[in-house]
N, C-alpha and C positions, 0 to 999 in steps of 0.2 A: 100558318101565320106568315105574314109578309113584312109588316112594319109595326114597331112599337115605339112610343114616345117616352123618353126618360124625363124625369122631373127637371133636368137641366136644360131641356129643349132639344137635345140630340135625338135624332131618329135612328133607331136600331133596325137595320134591314136584315131580314131572314128569308132570303129567296134562293138559297143554294145550300149545298152540303159542305161540311168540313170548315165551319166558321170558327176562328180562334176565340171569339167572344161568346160562344154559346156552349152550354153543357147540359148535362142531365143528372138528376139524382133520384134515388129510390128511397121513399119514405119507409121507416121501420115497420109501419103497419102494412106495407105491401111485400115485405120480404117473404112472409109465409106463402103467399101466392106464387112467388118466384120459385120457391122450393117445390111446390106442387107441380110446377112445370117440369122440373128435373125428374120427379117421380114418374110423370107421364112418359118422358123420354126413355127412362129405364124400362117401363112396361112395353113400349114399342119395340125396343131392342130385343127384349125377351120374346115378344110375339114373332118377330122376324126369325129369330133362332129356332122357334118351335113351328115355323112354317104356318103361322096363323096371322100373318100381316093383314090380309083383307078383312078377316073377322074383327081384328082390333080397330082398324080404320072405321068400319061401319059402326062399331060400338062407341067410338070416341068422336067421330065426325058426322054421325048420322048418315043420311043418304046423300051426302055431298059428293057427287060423282067426281068432282075435280080432285078430291083427296086420293082417290084410287089411282089417279094418273101421276101423282107427285113422286119424285124420287125420295128415297129414305132421308137424305139430308134436307130436302125441302120440307118434309113432314116434321123433322126435328126443329127446323127453323120456325115453322108455324106454331108448333107446341110451345116453344120458348117465348115467342112474341105474344101468344095468347095470354100468358100469365105475367108479362112484363108491364108493369105500370110505372112509368117514369114521369117526372115533372121536369120542366125546363128552367134553366137559369141562364141569365145573360149578364155580361159585364159591359157597362156603358164605356165605349171607347173614349168618350170625352171627359167624364167626371169619375169614372171607375166605380160608380154605384153598382150594387148587385140588384138585379131584378129577378125575384124568385116567384115562380108560378104558384098560385094558390088554388087548391082543389083541381078539378079537371077542366075548369074554365080557363079562358085566356085573360085572367086577371092576375096582376103581379103586385107584390109588395116590394118596396125598394129599401135597400140598406146601404149605408155609407160608412166608411172607415172612421172610427173615432180618433181624434187627435191624441197623440201620446202625451202623457203628463210630464 
C-alpha cells in the first residue's frame, strides 16, 4: 500500500516503516493459526536437538532448497510469519478517524470518536 484517502480528504501515506499512525491487529479467528506457528517452532527446536534438522525442513518446507541454507533463527522467523495473519489500522492525522482493514483486501472501514454526553 502506498496511499489511502480518509473520508475527511486527507491522504494517508504509507511508504516507509515505523509510522506513528499505522498499526496492526490480530483477529481472534487468527489466533489459533498463530499458536500453530509456535508448535512448529517447538518441533524445529526438538528436531535440531535430535540432529534431525534437515529431515524436519524437508518435511515442513518440501523441496525448498533455500530453507536448508537458512540459519535456525531465520527458519523460526519464517515459521512465525507463515502463520501470522495481521490486519492494518491507520489513524488519520487530520481528523483522527480510525481506518480498519476489512478482510485481506485493501478495503477499510472508518470509525470516528463519538462525542461525550
